[in-house]
C-alpha positions as CSV (number, residue, x, y, z in Angstrom):
1,M,3.7,0.2,18.6
2,S,1.0,0.1,21.2
3,A,-0.8,-3.2,21.2
4,S,-4.2,-1.4,22.0
5,L,-4.3,0.9,19.1
6,P,-5.8,-0.2,15.6
7,Y,-3.2,-0.1,12.9
8,V,-3.3,0.6,9.1
9,L,-1.0,-1.9,7.3
10,I,1.4,-0.4,4.6
11,L,2.2,-3.4,2.6
12,Y,4.6,-3.0,-0.2
13,Y,7.4,-4.1,-2.7
14,S,10.3,-2.3,-3.4
15,R,13.5,-2.9,-5.4
16,S,15.3,0.5,-5.6
17,G,13.8,2.1,-2.7
18,A,11.2,4.6,-4.2
19,T,8.2,2.6,-3.4
20,R,9.6,2.2,0.2
21,A,10.0,6.3,0.3
22,M,6.2,6.2,-0.7
23,A,5.3,3.9,2.1
24,E,7.1,5.9,4.5
25,R,5.1,8.9,3.7
26,L,1.8,7.1,3.8
27,A,2.9,6.0,7.1
28,A,3.4,9.5,8.2
29,G,0.1,10.3,6.9
30,V,-1.6,7.6,9.0
31,E,-0.1,8.7,12.3
32,S,-0.9,12.3,12.0
33,R,-4.2,11.0,12.8
34,P,-4.6,10.2,16.5
35,G,-5.7,7.0,17.8
36,I,-4.4,4.8,15.0
37,E,-0.8,3.3,14.2
38,A,0.8,2.4,10.8
39,R,2.5,-0.9,10.3
40,L,4.9,-1.2,7.5
41,R,5.5,-4.5,6.0
42,T,7.1,-5.9,2.8
43,V,7.3,-9.0,0.7
44,P,10.2,-11.1,-0.4
45,P,11.3,-11.5,-3.9
46,V,10.2,-14.6,-6.0
47,S,12.7,-16.4,-8.2
48,P,11.8,-18.8,-11.1
49,T,14.2,-21.4,-9.6
50,C,12.6,-23.1,-6.5
51,E,16.2,-23.7,-4.8
52,A,16.4,-19.8,-4.4
53,V,15.6,-18.9,-0.9
54,D,15.7,-15.5,0.8
55,P,16.5,-14.7,4.5
56,E,13.4,-14.9,7.0
57,I,14.3,-11.2,7.8
58,P,15.5,-8.5,5.4
59,E,18.8,-7.0,5.8
60,Q,17.1,-3.5,5.7
61,G,13.6,-1.9,5.8
62,A,10.5,-3.2,6.9
63,I,10.0,-6.9,7.8
64,Y,8.0,-9.5,6.0
65,A,4.3,-9.6,6.1
66,D,2.5,-12.4,7.4
67,L,-1.2,-13.4,7.1
68,D,-1.9,-12.1,10.9
69,D,-0.6,-8.7,9.7
70,L,-3.3,-8.5,7.3
71,R,-6.0,-10.4,9.2
72,H,-5.9,-7.7,12.0
73,C,-5.4,-4.5,10.3
74,A,-8.0,-1.9,10.2
75,G,-6.9,-0.7,6.8
76,L,-4.4,-1.5,3.9
77,A,-2.6,0.3,1.6
78,L,-0.8,-1.7,-1.0
79,G,2.3,-0.3,-2.9
80,S,4.2,-1.7,-5.9
81,P,6.5,-0.5,-8.7
82,T,5.0,-1.1,-12.3
83,R,6.0,-4.3,-14.1
84,F,4.6,-3.8,-17.7
85,G,1.4,-1.7,-16.3
86,N,0.7,-4.6,-13.4
87,M,2.0,-5.0,-9.9
88,A,4.9,-6.7,-9.2
89,A,5.3,-10.6,-9.0
90,P,6.0,-10.7,-5.3
91,L,3.2,-8.8,-4.2
92,K,1.0,-10.7,-6.6
93,H,2.4,-13.9,-5.0
94,Y,1.8,-12.6,-1.4
95,L,-1.8,-11.8,-2.2
96,D,-2.3,-15.2,-3.8
97,T,-1.7,-16.8,-0.3
98,T,-4.8,-14.9,1.2
99,S,-7.5,-17.2,0.5
100,E,-7.9,-18.2,3.8
101,L,-8.7,-14.6,4.8
102,W,-11.0,-14.4,1.7
103,L,-13.0,-17.6,3.0
104,G,-13.5,-16.1,6.4
105,G,-14.5,-12.3,5.1
106,A,-11.6,-11.1,7.4
107,L,-11.1,-7.9,5.1
108,V,-14.8,-7.3,4.4
109,D,-15.9,-3.5,5.0
110,K,-12.1,-2.4,5.7
111,P,-10.7,0.6,3.8
112,A,-7.9,0.0,1.3
113,T,-5.8,1.9,-1.3
114,A,-2.8,1.5,-3.5
115,F,0.3,3.7,-4.6
116,T,2.9,2.8,-7.1
117,S,6.3,4.0,-8.4
118,T,7.4,4.0,-12.2
119,S,10.2,4.8,-14.1
120,S,8.6,7.0,-16.8
121,L,5.6,9.3,-16.5
122,H,3.4,7.3,-18.7
123,G,5.0,3.8,-17.4
124,G,1.7,2.3,-16.1
125,Q,1.1,4.2,-13.1
126,E,-2.7,3.8,-13.4
127,T,-3.1,0.5,-14.6
128,T,-0.8,-0.7,-12.0
129,L,-2.9,0.9,-9.3
130,I,-6.1,-0.9,-10.9
131,S,-4.4,-4.1,-10.9
132,M,-4.1,-3.7,-7.0
133,L,-7.6,-2.5,-6.8
134,L,-8.8,-5.9,-8.2
135,P,-7.9,-8.4,-5.2
136,L,-9.3,-5.7,-2.8
137,L,-12.6,-5.6,-4.3
138,H,-12.7,-9.6,-4.1
139,H,-11.8,-9.4,-0.6
140,G,-14.8,-7.0,0.1
141,M,-12.6,-4.1,1.1
142,V,-13.8,-0.7,0.4
143,Y,-11.4,1.2,-2.0
144,A,-10.1,5.0,-1.3
145,G,-8.6,6.9,-3.9
146,L,-7.5,10.5,-3.6
147,P,-10.2,13.0,-4.1
148,Y,-9.5,16.3,-6.0
149,S,-9.9,18.2,-3.0
150,E,-6.3,17.2,-2.7
151,T,-5.0,20.3,-4.7
152,A,-1.7,18.8,-5.5
153,L,-3.7,16.3,-7.8
154,M,-4.2,19.5,-10.2
155,E,-0.6,20.9,-9.7
156,T,1.8,17.7,-9.8
157,Q,4.6,17.9,-12.6
158,G,5.4,14.3,-11.4
159,G,3.0,11.3,-10.0
160,G,-0.3,11.8,-8.5
161,T,-3.8,10.2,-9.8
162,P,-7.2,10.0,-8.4
163,Y,-6.7,6.1,-8.1
164,G,-3.9,6.4,-5.7
165,A,-0.5,8.5,-5.0
166,S,2.3,7.6,-7.5
167,H,5.8,8.6,-8.1
168,L,8.0,9.5,-11.1
169,A,11.2,7.7,-10.0
170,G,13.2,8.4,-13.4
171,K,14.8,6.0,-15.6
172,R,17.6,5.3,-13.1
173,S,14.9,5.1,-10.1
174,D,17.1,7.9,-8.3
175,R,14.6,10.9,-8.6
176,P,13.3,11.8,-4.9
177,L,9.8,12.5,-4.4
178,D,9.0,15.8,-5.2
179,D,6.6,18.2,-2.9
180,A,3.5,17.2,-4.7
181,E,4.2,13.5,-4.5
182,R,5.2,13.7,-0.5
183,R,2.0,16.0,-0.1
184,L,-0.5,13.2,-2.1
185,A,1.1,10.2,-0.4
186,H,0.5,11.9,3.2
187,A,-2.8,12.8,2.3
188,Q,-3.5,9.3,1.0
189,G,-2.4,8.0,4.5
190,R,-4.1,10.4,6.4
191,R,-7.5,9.7,4.5
192,L,-7.2,5.9,5.1
193,A,-6.6,6.4,8.8
194,H,-9.8,8.4,8.9
195,L,-11.8,6.1,7.0
196,A,-10.2,3.2,9.1
197,L,-11.3,4.7,12.5
198,T,-14.9,5.3,10.8
199,L,-15.4,2.1,9.6
200,A,-14.0,0.0,12.5
201,R,-16.3,-2.9,13.6
202,P,-17.6,-2.6,17.1
203,Q,-15.9,-5.0,19.4
204,G,-17.5,-8.6,19.3
205,D,-18.6,-8.2,15.7
206,A,-17.4,-11.2,14.5
207,R,-19.1,-10.8,11.1
């Protein structure tokens, strides 16, 4: 990753790999735009017992995000499987640690979006996306969904919403992304990259 290029942070939580697969498609969409890069990060699981700890580096996939990953991003994509129509607890736990960034207005006017994966077609995709939208608005970010100019929104037989890309993973969470879902996730990443470059603050604007 170049130190000189701005980046879109793609921050996700994934248990079975479906949300991670979506994150990778968004990353490909981001990097289809010249002049910007994608930075994939995840969050550790949380446990009801305080003794439970997780390794500092995951065994596979993206490394864990820190606040500087979020502080310095040019744009943000949040991804989570649904948990009773809401984002998963590990992602919510991470967002609950971002008060420092909120107090300093670090994310104000930066573009953001969300994506999700569910086991069933009507398993809370849209409400999960909206649950991720709420903290983004509190941070003053500019939310970008998927416009209907993306024709796959009208063609999809699986996931895909104007609130953000989504995926129908199936009851065993083993259904791969279909063509429409891949196209929409890629388009969402590309759009976010375009907006990040368009809305980038001039150098020296500390706000």
